[in-house]
N, CA, C and O atoms as a printed pandas DataFrame, in Angstrom:
     atom_number atom_name residue_name chain_id  residue_number  x_coord  y_coord  z_coord
0              1         N          UNK        A               1   -4.685   -0.213   15.591
1              2        CA          UNK        A               1   -4.388   -1.615   15.430
2              3         C          UNK        A               1   -5.572   -2.271   14.730
3              4         O          UNK        A               1   -6.706   -2.145   15.192
4              5         N          UNK        A               2   -5.332   -2.962   13.637
5              6        CA          UNK        A               2   -6.450   -3.622   12.965
6              7         C          UNK        A               2   -7.149   -4.634   13.876
7              8         O          UNK        A               2   -6.484   -5.436   14.532
8              9         N          UNK        A               3   -8.449   -4.603   13.921
9             10        CA          UNK        A               3   -9.235   -5.500   14.751
10            11         C          UNK        A               3   -8.954   -6.966   14.394
11            12         O          UNK        A               3   -9.014   -7.840   15.259
12            13         N          UNK        A               4   -8.643   -7.233   13.104
13            14        CA          UNK        A               4   -8.420   -8.611   12.661
14            15         C          UNK        A               4   -7.205   -9.260   13.316
15            16         O          UNK        A               4   -7.076  -10.484   13.288
16            17         N          UNK        A               5   -6.306   -8.461   13.908
17            18        CA          UNK        A               5   -5.162   -9.043   14.626
18            19         C          UNK        A               5   -5.602   -9.663   15.957
19            20         O          UNK        A               5   -4.894  -10.502   16.513
20            21         N          UNK        A               6   -6.742   -9.260   16.455
21            22        CA          UNK        A               6   -7.327   -9.811   17.686
22            23         C          UNK        A               6   -6.388   -9.744   18.882
23            24         O          UNK        A               6   -6.403  -10.638   19.729
24            25         N          UNK        A               7   -5.584   -8.716   18.962
25            26        CA          UNK        A               7   -4.675   -8.561   20.101
26            27         C          UNK        A               7   -5.433   -8.338   21.409
27            28         O          UNK        A               7   -4.897   -8.593   22.488
28            29         N          UNK        A               8   -6.656   -7.871   21.320
29            30        CA          UNK        A               8   -7.450   -7.655   22.533
30            31         C          UNK        A               8   -7.717   -8.984   23.248
31            32         O          UNK        A               8   -8.017   -8.985   24.442
32            33         N          UNK        A               9   -7.613  -10.098   22.549
33            34        CA          UNK        A               9   -7.855  -11.418   23.138
34            35         C          UNK        A               9   -6.601  -12.013   23.777
35            36         O          UNK        A               9   -6.703  -12.995   24.512
36            37         N          UNK        A              10   -5.443  -11.453   23.521
37            38        CA          UNK        A              10   -4.188  -12.054   23.957
38            39         C          UNK        A              10   -3.611  -11.274   25.144
39            40         O          UNK        A              10   -3.206  -10.123   24.984
40            41         N          UNK        A              11   -3.571  -11.888   26.327
41            42        CA          UNK        A              11   -3.032  -11.172   27.485
42            43         C          UNK        A              11   -1.521  -10.909   27.365
43            44         O          UNK        A              11   -0.979  -10.099   28.117
44            45         N          UNK        A              12   -0.844  -11.580   26.437
45            46        CA          UNK        A              12    0.594  -11.378   26.258
46            47         C          UNK        A              12    0.908  -10.214   25.338
47            48         O          UNK        A              12    2.068   -9.813   25.238
48            49         N          UNK        A              13   -0.088   -9.660   24.664
49            50        CA          UNK        A              13    0.164   -8.522   23.769
50            51         C          UNK        A              13    0.581   -7.332   24.612
51            52         O          UNK        A              13   -0.024   -7.040   25.643
52            53         N          UNK        A              14    1.612   -6.656   24.165
53            54        CA          UNK        A              14    2.146   -5.517   24.924
54            55         C          UNK        A              14    1.308   -4.263   24.782
55            56         O          UNK        A              14    0.359   -4.212   23.999
56            57         N          UNK        A              15    1.675   -3.261   25.549
57            58        CA          UNK        A              15    1.004   -1.964   25.467
58            59         C          UNK        A              15    1.319   -1.260   24.157
59            60         O          UNK        A              15    0.513   -0.477   23.654
60            61         N          UNK        A              16    2.486   -1.539   23.610
61            62        CA          UNK        A              16    2.891   -0.935   22.339
62            63         C          UNK        A              16    3.128   -2.062   21.338
63            64         O          UNK        A              16    3.924   -2.967   21.588
64            65         N          UNK        A              17    2.437   -2.000   20.215
65            66        CA          UNK        A              17    2.609   -2.980   19.141
66            67         C          UNK        A              17    2.902   -2.201   17.869
67            68         O          UNK        A              17    2.163   -1.284   17.509
68            69         N          UNK        A              18    3.974   -2.566   17.198
69            70        CA          UNK        A              18    4.372   -1.874   15.977
70            71         C          UNK        A              18    4.154   -2.799   14.795
71            72         O          UNK        A              18    4.630   -3.934   14.799
72            73         N          UNK        A              19    3.442   -2.327   13.784
73            74        CA          UNK        A              19    3.231   -3.079   12.563
74            75         C          UNK        A              19    3.969   -2.319   11.464
75            76         O          UNK        A              19    3.550   -1.232   11.067
76            77         N          UNK        A              20    5.049   -2.882   10.982
77            78        CA          UNK        A              20    5.891   -2.217    9.984
78            79         C          UNK        A              20    5.281   -2.325    8.595
79            80         O          UNK        A              20    4.643   -3.327    8.271
80            81         N          UNK        A              21    5.470   -1.313    7.788
81            82        CA          UNK        A              21    5.124   -1.415    6.383
82            83         C          UNK        A              21    6.056   -2.420    5.726
83            84         O          UNK        A              21    7.179   -2.623    6.190
84            85         N          UNK        A              22    5.605   -3.045    4.659
85            86        CA          UNK        A              22    6.416   -4.053    3.964
86            87         C          UNK        A              22    7.779   -3.489    3.607
87            88         O          UNK        A              22    7.904   -2.346    3.167
88            89         N          UNK        A              23    8.770   -4.292    3.799
89            90        CA          UNK        A              23   10.192   -4.057    3.503
90            91         C          UNK        A              23   10.902   -3.224    4.570
91            92         O          UNK        A              23   12.126   -3.102    4.517
92            93         N          UNK        A              24   10.193   -2.651    5.525
93            94        CA          UNK        A              24   10.842   -1.925    6.614
94            95         C          UNK        A              24   11.149   -2.883    7.757
95            96         O          UNK        A              24   10.434   -3.866    7.958
96            97         N          UNK        A              25   12.196   -2.601    8.495
97            98        CA          UNK        A              25   12.618   -3.441    9.586
98            99         C          UNK        A              25   13.068   -2.568   10.748
99           100         O          UNK        A              25   13.854   -1.640   10.556
100          101         N          UNK        A              26   12.586   -2.851   11.934
101          102        CA          UNK        A              26   13.035   -2.137   13.115
102          103         C          UNK        A              26   14.140   -2.953   13.760
103          104         O          UNK        A              26   13.970   -4.146   14.010
104          105         N          UNK        A              27   15.256   -2.324   14.025
105          106        CA          UNK        A              27   16.406   -3.024   14.567
106          107         C          UNK        A              27   16.913   -2.267   15.789
107          108         O          UNK        A              27   17.012   -1.040   15.780
108          109         N          UNK        A              28   17.224   -3.004   16.819
109          110        CA          UNK        A              28   17.895   -2.433   17.984
110          111         C          UNK        A              28   19.127   -3.273   18.227
111          112         O          UNK        A              28   19.162   -4.451   17.873
112          113         N          UNK        A              29   20.121   -2.685   18.820
113          114        CA          UNK        A              29   21.319   -3.457   19.148
114          115         C          UNK        A              29   21.232   -3.901   20.580
115          116         O          UNK        A              29   20.728   -3.172   21.434
116          117         N          UNK        A              30   21.708   -5.061   20.842
117          118        CA          UNK        A              30   21.713   -5.622   22.184
118          119         C          UNK        A              30   23.148   -5.593   22.693
119          120         O          UNK        A              30   24.036   -6.141   22.040
120          121         N          UNK        A              31   23.396   -4.975   23.826
121          122        CA          UNK        A              31   24.775   -4.914   24.312
122          123         C          UNK        A              31   25.314   -6.303   24.635
123          124         O          UNK        A              31   24.587   -7.171   25.119
124          125         N          UNK        A              32   26.577   -6.492   24.363
125          126        CA          UNK        A              32   27.209   -7.766   24.701
126          127         C          UNK        A              32   27.524   -7.757   26.190
127          128         O          UNK        A              32   27.373   -6.732   26.855
128          129         N          UNK        A              33   27.959   -8.893   26.710
129          130        CA          UNK        A              33   28.269   -8.990   28.135
130          131         C          UNK        A              33   29.419   -8.055   28.522
131          132         O          UNK        A              33   29.534   -7.664   29.684
132          133         N          UNK        A              34   30.265   -7.699   27.560
133          134        CA          UNK        A              34   31.371   -6.794   27.858
134          135         C          UNK        A              34   30.936   -5.330   27.796
135          136         O          UNK        A              34   31.721   -4.435   28.108
136          137         N          UNK        A              35   29.686   -5.084   27.394
137          138        CA          UNK        A              35   29.203   -3.705   27.288
138          139         C          UNK        A              35   29.429   -3.104   25.909
139          140         O          UNK        A              35   28.953   -2.006   25.622
140          141         N          UNK        A              36   30.162   -3.825   25.047
141          142        CA          UNK        A              36   30.409   -3.311   23.697
142          143         C          UNK        A              36   29.154   -3.500   22.844
143          144         O          UNK        A              36   28.351   -4.395   23.106
144          145         N          UNK        A              37   28.991   -2.673   21.844
145          146        CA          UNK        A              37   27.840   -2.793   20.961
146          147         C          UNK        A              37   27.857   -4.160   20.272
147          148         O          UNK        A              37   28.891   -4.628   19.797
148          149         N          UNK        A              38   26.691   -4.773   20.235
149          150        CA          UNK        A              38   26.540   -6.076   19.577
150          151         C          UNK        A              38   26.482   -5.855   18.085
151          152         O          UNK        A              38   25.486   -5.337   17.579
152          153         N          UNK        A              39   27.516   -6.232   17.370
153          154        CA          UNK        A              39   27.528   -5.995   15.922
154          155         C          UNK        A              39   27.418   -7.305   15.149
155          156         O          UNK        A              39   27.901   -7.410   14.022
156          157         N          UNK        A              40   26.776   -8.313   15.765
157          158        CA          UNK        A              40   26.583   -9.587   15.071
158          159         C          UNK        A              40   25.440   -9.544   14.079
159          160         O          UNK        A              40   25.209  -10.517   13.363
160          161         N          UNK        A              41   24.721   -8.433   14.023
161          162        CA          UNK        A              41   23.639   -8.302   13.051
162          163         C          UNK        A              41   22.367   -9.038   13.429
163          164         O          UNK        A              41   21.545   -9.330   12.561
164          165         N          UNK        A              42   22.188   -9.345   14.715
165          166        CA          UNK        A              42   20.997  -10.061   15.133
166          167         C          UNK        A              42   19.807   -9.098   15.184
167          168         O          UNK        A              42   19.954   -7.947   15.595
168          169         N          UNK        A              43   18.646   -9.564   14.770
169          170        CA          UNK        A              43   17.432   -8.767   14.793
170          171         C          UNK        A              43   16.465   -9.446   15.751
171          172         O          UNK        A              43   15.950  -10.521   15.445
172          173         N          UNK        A              44   16.214   -8.848   16.885
173          174        CA          UNK        A              44   15.388   -9.472   17.917
174          175         C          UNK        A              44   13.918   -9.172   17.661
175          176         O          UNK        A              44   13.564   -8.026   17.384
176          177         N          UNK        A              45   13.062  -10.176   17.749
177          178        CA          UNK        A              45   11.636   -9.995   17.608
178          179         C          UNK        A              45   11.137   -9.825   16.176
179          180         O          UNK        A              45   10.043   -9.309   15.951
180          181         N          UNK        A              46   11.934  -10.255   15.224
181          182        CA          UNK        A              46   11.525  -10.116   13.827
182          183         C          UNK        A              46   10.576  -11.247   13.460
183          184         O          UNK        A              46   10.950  -12.420   13.485
184          185         N          UNK        A              47    9.341  -10.883   13.119
185          186        CA          UNK        A              47    8.349  -11.891   12.764
186          187         C          UNK        A              47    7.664  -11.606   11.427
187          188         O          UNK        A              47    6.655  -12.240   11.116
188          189         N          UNK        A              48    8.166  -10.699   10.651
189          190        CA          UNK        A              48    7.526  -10.393    9.373
190          191         C          UNK        A              48    6.614   -9.203    9.482
191          192         O          UNK        A              48    6.668   -8.437   10.444
192          193         N          UNK        A              49    5.767   -9.057    8.474
193          194        CA          UNK        A              49    4.904   -7.894    8.372
194          195         C          UNK        A              49    3.447   -8.325    8.432
195          196         O          UNK        A              49    3.130   -9.469    8.757
196          197         N          UNK        A              50    2.593   -7.408    8.119
197          198        CA          UNK        A              50    1.150   -7.655    8.077
198          199         C          UNK        A              50    0.885   -8.869    7.182
199          200         O          UNK        A              50    1.374   -8.938    6.054
200          201         N          UNK        A              51    0.107   -9.822    7.698
201          202        CA          UNK        A              51   -0.114  -11.058    6.928
202          203         C          UNK        A              51   -0.983  -10.888    5.701
203          204         O          UNK        A              51   -1.194  -11.860    4.976
204          205         N          UNK        A              52   -1.497   -9.693    5.434
205          206        CA          UNK        A              52   -2.250   -9.483    4.194
206          207         C          UNK        A              52   -1.345   -9.081    3.038
207          208         O          UNK        A              52   -1.797   -9.045    1.894
208          209         N          UNK        A              53   -0.075   -8.776    3.310
209          210        CA          UNK        A              53    0.856   -8.413    2.234
210          211         C          UNK        A              53    1.187   -9.663    1.402
211          212         O          UNK        A              53    1.472  -10.719    1.967
212          213         N          UNK        A              54    1.151   -9.551    0.080
213          214        CA          UNK        A              54    1.479  -10.718   -0.764
214          215         C          UNK        A              54    2.861  -11.317   -0.457
215          216         O          UNK        A              54    3.045  -12.528   -0.577
216          217         N          UNK        A              55    3.819  -10.493   -0.067
217          218        CA          UNK        A              55    5.165  -10.997    0.257
218          219         C          UNK        A              55    5.171  -11.921    1.466
219          220         O          UNK        A              55    6.141  -12.650    1.674
220          221         N          UNK        A              56    4.121  -11.906    2.259
221          222        CA          UNK        A              56    4.065  -12.738    3.453
222          223         C          UNK        A              56    3.467  -14.124    3.171
223          224         O          UNK        A              56    3.348  -14.945    4.080
224          225         N          UNK        A              57    3.101  -14.375    1.944
225          226        CA          UNK        A              57    2.526  -15.682    1.598
226          227         C          UNK        A              57    3.651  -16.718    1.454
227          228         O          UNK        A              57    4.790  -16.388    1.124
228          229         N          UNK        A              58    3.293  -17.959    1.709
229          230        CA          UNK        A              58    4.251  -19.050    1.600
230          231         C          UNK        A              58    3.563  -20.246    0.952
231          232         O          UNK        A              58    2.337  -20.287    0.844
232          233         N          UNK        A              59    4.345  -21.194    0.533
233          234        CA          UNK        A              59    3.798  -22.425   -0.042
234          235         C          UNK        A              59    3.339  -23.351    1.087
235          236         O          UNK        A              59    3.956  -23.406    2.151
236          237         N          UNK        A              60    2.268  -24.064    0.841
237          238        CA          UNK        A              60    1.795  -25.092    1.777
238          239         C          UNK        A              60    1.921  -26.421    1.064
239          240         O          UNK        A              60    1.243  -26.660    0.064
240          241         N          UNK        A              61    2.776  -27.280    1.565
241          242        CA          UNK        A              61    3.043  -28.575    0.953
242          243         C          UNK        A              61    2.882  -29.636    2.021
243          244         O          UNK        A              61    3.442  -29.525    3.111
244          245         N          UNK        A              62    2.114  -30.664    1.703
245          246        CA          UNK        A              62    1.900  -31.740    2.659
246          247         C          UNK        A              62    1.878  -33.059    1.894
247          248         O          UNK        A              62    1.373  -33.132    0.774
248          249         N          UNK        A              63    2.434  -34.101    2.515
249          250        CA          UNK        A              63    2.378  -35.421    1.907
250          251         C          UNK        A              63    2.336  -36.465    3.009
251          252         O          UNK        A              63    2.790  -36.223    4.127
252          253         N          UNK        A              64    1.799  -37.600    2.691
253          254        CA          UNK        A              64    1.720  -38.688    3.649
254          255         C          UNK        A              64    0.742  -39.728    3.160
255          256         O          UNK        A              64    0.130  -39.556    2.105
256          257         N          UNK        A              65    0.584  -40.812    3.910
257          258        CA          UNK        A              65   -0.257  -41.921    3.441
258          259         C          UNK        A              65   -1.716  -41.563    3.289
259          260         O          UNK        A              65   -2.416  -42.203    2.504
260          261         N          UNK        A              66   -2.211  -40.556    4.013
261          262        CA          UNK        A              66   -3.623  -40.173    3.934
262          263         C          UNK        A              66   -3.853  -38.970    3.038
263          264         O          UNK        A              66   -4.967  -38.448    2.993
264          265         N          UNK        A              67   -2.836  -38.517    2.326
265          266        CA          UNK        A              67   -2.946  -37.331    1.472
266          267         C          UNK        A              67   -3.032  -37.766    0.023
267          268         O          UNK        A              67   -2.247  -38.601   -0.425
268          269         N          UNK        A              68   -3.994  -37.198   -0.723
269          270        CA          UNK        A              68   -4.150  -37.531   -2.143
270          271         C          UNK        A              68   -2.974  -36.960   -2.936
271          272         O          UNK        A              68   -2.745  -35.752   -2.889
272          273         N          UNK        A              69   -2.228  -37.787   -3.658
273          274        CA          UNK        A              69   -1.122  -37.276   -4.471
274          275         C          UNK        A              69   -1.623  -36.305   -5.544
275          276         O          UNK        A              69   -2.614  -36.576   -6.222
276          277         N          UNK        A              70   -0.942  -35.192   -5.689
277          278        CA          UNK        A              70   -1.277  -34.224   -6.718
278          279         C          UNK        A              70   -2.475  -33.341   -6.407
279          280         O          UNK        A              70   -2.856  -32.516   -7.238
280          281         N          UNK        A              71   -3.078  -33.491   -5.237
281          282        CA          UNK        A              71   -4.237  -32.676   -4.882
282          283         C          UNK        A              71   -3.806  -31.233   -4.654
283          284         O          UNK        A              71   -2.727  -30.974   -4.121
284          285         N          UNK        A              72   -4.646  -30.312   -5.056
285          286        CA          UNK        A              72   -4.370  -28.883   -4.888
286          287         C          UNK        A              72   -5.502  -28.231   -4.108
287          288         O          UNK        A              72   -6.666  -28.607   -4.248
288          289         N          UNK        A              73   -5.154  -27.267   -3.297
289          290        CA          UNK        A              73   -6.145  -26.464   -2.593
290          291         C          UNK        A              73   -5.798  -25.005   -2.839
291          292         O          UNK        A              73   -4.690  -24.676   -3.264
292          293         N          UNK        A              74   -6.757  -24.143   -2.565
293          294        CA          UNK        A              74   -6.525  -22.714   -2.683
294          295         C          UNK        A              74   -5.701  -22.212   -1.497
295          296         O          UNK        A              74   -4.962  -22.968   -0.866
296          297         N          UNK        A              75   -5.846  -20.953   -1.220
297          298        CA          UNK        A              75   -5.097  -20.337   -0.132
298          299         C          UNK        A              75   -5.413  -21.017    1.199
299          300         O          UNK        A              75   -6.569  -21.306    1.506
300          301         N          UNK        A              76   -4.364  -21.265    1.980
301          302        CA          UNK        A              76   -4.487  -21.924    3.278
302          303         C          UNK        A              76   -4.092  -20.939    4.368
303          304         O          UNK        A              76   -3.026  -20.328    4.298
304          305         N          UNK        A              77   -4.944  -20.782    5.373
305          306        CA          UNK        A              77   -4.596  -19.952    6.511
306          307         C          UNK        A              77   -3.844  -20.802    7.525
307          308         O          UNK        A              77   -4.231  -21.941    7.786
308          309         N          UNK        A              78   -2.778  -20.262    8.097
309          310        CA          UNK        A              78   -1.964  -21.019    9.067
310          311         C          UNK        A              78   -2.804  -21.571   10.208
311          312         O          UNK        A              78   -2.549  -22.681   10.676
312          313         N          UNK        A              79   -3.794  -20.823   10.661
313          314        CA          UNK        A              79   -4.596  -21.287   11.798
314          315         C          UNK        A              79   -5.420  -22.522   11.466
315          316         O          UNK        A              79   -5.906  -23.193   12.376
316          317         N          UNK        A              80   -5.592  -22.840   10.184
317          318        CA          UNK        A              80   -6.360  -24.019    9.783
318          319         C          UNK        A              80   -5.493  -25.270    9.654
319          320         O          UNK        A              80   -6.026  -26.357    9.433
320          321         N          UNK        A              81   -4.163  -25.146    9.787
321          322        CA          UNK        A              81   -3.288  -26.308    9.661
322          323         C          UNK        A              81   -3.453  -27.231   10.865
323          324         O          UNK        A              81   -3.523  -28.449   10.701
324          325         N          UNK        A              82   -3.516  -26.667   12.078
325          326        CA          UNK        A              82   -3.673  -27.492   13.277
326          327         C          UNK        A              82   -4.953  -28.343   13.223
327          328         O          UNK        A              82   -4.874  -29.551   13.447
328          329         N          UNK        A              83   -6.129  -27.761   12.933
329          330        CA          UNK        A              83   -7.319  -28.610   12.832
330          331         C          UNK        A              83   -7.195  -29.671   11.741
331          332         O          UNK        A              83   -7.699  -30.783   11.894
332          333         N          UNK        A              84   -6.527  -29.330   10.644
333          334        CA          UNK        A              84   -6.294  -30.301    9.561
334          335         C          UNK        A              84   -5.464  -31.483   10.088
335          336         O          UNK        A              84   -5.787  -32.641    9.821
336          337         N          UNK        A              85   -4.413  -31.187   10.825
337          338        CA          UNK        A              85   -3.578  -32.257   11.363
338          339         C          UNK        A              85   -4.352  -33.130   12.345
339          340         O          UNK        A              85   -4.176  -34.348   12.361
340          341         N          UNK        A              86   -5.204  -32.520   13.163
341          342        CA          UNK        A              86   -5.984  -33.342   14.094
342          343         C          UNK        A              86   -6.964  -34.233   13.338
343          344         O          UNK        A              86   -7.254  -35.349   13.769
344          345         N          UNK        A              87   -7.475  -33.737   12.203
345          346        CA          UNK        A              87   -8.386  -34.569   11.398
346          347         C          UNK        A              87   -7.687  -35.782   10.834
347          348         O          UNK        A              87   -8.208  -36.893   10.931
348          349         N          UNK        A              88   -6.501  -35.594   10.239
349          350        CA          UNK        A              88   -5.844  -36.756    9.630
350          351         C          UNK        A              88   -5.245  -37.689   10.678
351          352         O          UNK        A              88   -5.015  -38.865   10.393
352          353         N          UNK        A              89   -4.988  -37.185   11.891
353          354        CA          UNK        A              89   -4.482  -38.045   12.965
354          355         C          UNK        A              89   -5.614  -38.675   13.772
355          356         O          UNK        A              89   -5.380  -39.563   14.591
356          357         N          UNK        A              90   -6.842  -38.213   13.535
357          358        CA          UNK        A              90   -7.990  -38.769   14.231
358          359         C          UNK        A              90   -8.028  -38.414   15.711
359          360         O          UNK        A              90   -8.477  -39.217   16.529
360          361         N          UNK        A              91   -7.564  -37.224   16.060
361          362        CA          UNK        A              91   -7.596  -36.791   17.461
362          363         C          UNK        A              91   -8.465  -35.538   17.596
363          364         O          UNK        A              91   -8.688  -34.813   16.627
364          365         N          UNK        A              92   -8.935  -35.308   18.786
365          366        CA          UNK        A              92   -9.805  -34.170   19.064
366          367         C          UNK        A              92   -8.952  -32.905   19.222
367          368         O          UNK        A              92   -8.003  -32.895   20.006
368          369         N          UNK        A              93   -9.285  -31.838   18.481
369          370        CA          UNK        A              93   -8.526  -30.585   18.646
370          371         C          UNK        A              93   -8.850  -29.914   19.973
371          372         O          UNK        A              93   -9.901  -30.150   20.568
372          373         N          UNK        A              94   -7.929  -29.078   20.420
373          374        CA          UNK        A              94   -8.151  -28.313   21.642
374          375         C          UNK        A              94   -9.372  -27.394   21.419
375          376         O          UNK        A              94   -9.641  -26.984   20.290
376          377         N          UNK        A              95  -10.095  -27.080   22.485
377          378        CA          UNK        A              95  -11.251  -26.180   22.331
378          379         C          UNK        A              95  -10.802  -24.730   22.133
379          380         O          UNK        A              95   -9.677  -24.368   22.475
380          381         N          UNK        A              96  -11.678  -23.924   21.587
381          382        CA          UNK        A              96  -11.477  -22.483   21.461
382          383         C          UNK        A              96  -10.239  -22.085   20.663
383          384         O          UNK        A              96   -9.512  -21.171   21.051
384          385         N          UNK        A              97  -10.001  -22.772   19.551
385          386        CA          UNK        A              97   -8.886  -22.404   18.679
386          387         C          UNK        A              97   -9.383  -21.467   17.594
387          388         O          UNK        A              97  -10.583  -21.390   17.331
388          389         N          UNK        A              98   -8.456  -20.754   16.964
389          390        CA          UNK        A              98   -8.835  -19.842   15.888
390          391         C          UNK        A              98   -9.101  -20.577   14.574
391          392         O          UNK        A              98   -9.902  -20.110   13.765
392          393         N          UNK        A              99   -8.448  -21.712   14.348
393          394        CA          UNK        A              99   -8.605  -22.422   13.082
394          395         C          UNK        A              99   -9.924  -23.150   12.980
395          396         O          UNK        A              99  -10.634  -23.357   13.963
396          397         N          UNK        A             100  -10.232  -23.538   11.724
397          398        CA          UNK        A             100  -11.484  -24.235   11.441
398          399         C          UNK        A             100  -11.187  -25.588   10.807
399          400         O          UNK        A             100  -10.369  -25.684    9.892
400          401         N          UNK        A             101  -11.839  -26.611   11.285
401          402        CA          UNK        A             101  -11.711  -27.928   10.700
402          403         C          UNK        A             101  -12.426  -28.004    9.364
403          404         O          UNK        A             101  -13.333  -27.216    9.099
404          405         N          UNK        A             102  -12.027  -28.947    8.521
405          406        CA          UNK        A             102  -12.689  -29.165    7.251
406          407         C          UNK        A             102  -12.243  -28.250    6.130
407          408         O          UNK        A             102  -12.646  -28.446    4.983
408          409         N          UNK        A             103  -11.424  -27.259    6.428
409          410        CA          UNK        A             103  -11.018  -26.282    5.411
410          411         C          UNK        A             103  -10.031  -26.891    4.411
411          412         O          UNK        A             103  -10.110  -26.599    3.217
412          413         N          UNK        A             104   -9.111  -27.727    4.876
413          414        CA          UNK        A             104   -8.066  -28.279    4.020
414          415         C          UNK        A             104   -8.362  -29.765    3.726
415          416         O          UNK        A             104   -7.552  -30.428    3.078
416          417         N          UNK        A             105   -9.459  -30.275    4.170
417          418        CA          UNK        A             105   -9.722  -31.710    4.108
418          419         C          UNK        A             105   -9.874  -32.274    2.694
419          420         O          UNK        A             105   -9.896  -33.492    2.522
420          421         N          UNK        A             106   -9.980  -31.410    1.676
421          422        CA          UNK        A             106  -10.038  -31.939    0.312
422          423         C          UNK        A             106   -8.740  -32.632   -0.103
423          424         O          UNK        A             106   -8.704  -33.318   -1.124
424          425         N          UNK        A             107   -7.683  -32.459    0.675
425          426        CA          UNK        A             107   -6.415  -33.126    0.402
426          427         C          UNK        A             107   -6.385  -34.564    0.871
427          428         O          UNK        A             107   -5.536  -35.348    0.447
428          429         N          UNK        A             108   -7.313  -34.909    1.745
429          430        CA          UNK        A             108   -7.301  -36.231    2.395
430          431         C          UNK        A             108   -7.943  -37.271    1.494
431          432         O          UNK        A             108   -8.974  -37.021    0.870
432          433         N          UNK        A             109   -7.315  -38.451    1.432
433          434        CA          UNK        A             109   -7.911  -39.564    0.693
434          435         C          UNK        A             109   -9.182  -40.004    1.376
435          436         O          UNK        A             109   -9.250  -40.042    2.605
436          437         N          UNK        A             110  -10.159  -40.327    0.617
437          438        CA          UNK        A             110  -11.445  -40.811    1.164
438          439         C          UNK        A             110  -11.595  -42.275    0.933
439          440         O          UNK        A             110  -12.606  -42.861    1.321
């Protein structure tokens, strides 16, 4: 398990953790209440792949009265969104979070 996943810090992490290669999907069927095979095509526990894969990237778009129109930032880590929101709302972030304040603040009007 890559150390960067920091599962050792999470008491909810299971004894077995599977990290699929990009484009692979693990699927199990869940029996219906009648005992028949569930063929609705539901995929339980699907959360994507390793976050370093380019296919796992997404757009970050934000707008509001305190955001500079047309401002651009580089890559944004999801863990830095929460501290960013606390900054523009003027509230104190929870202690011991993974994100860092000030990372996305170039978007804020001064």
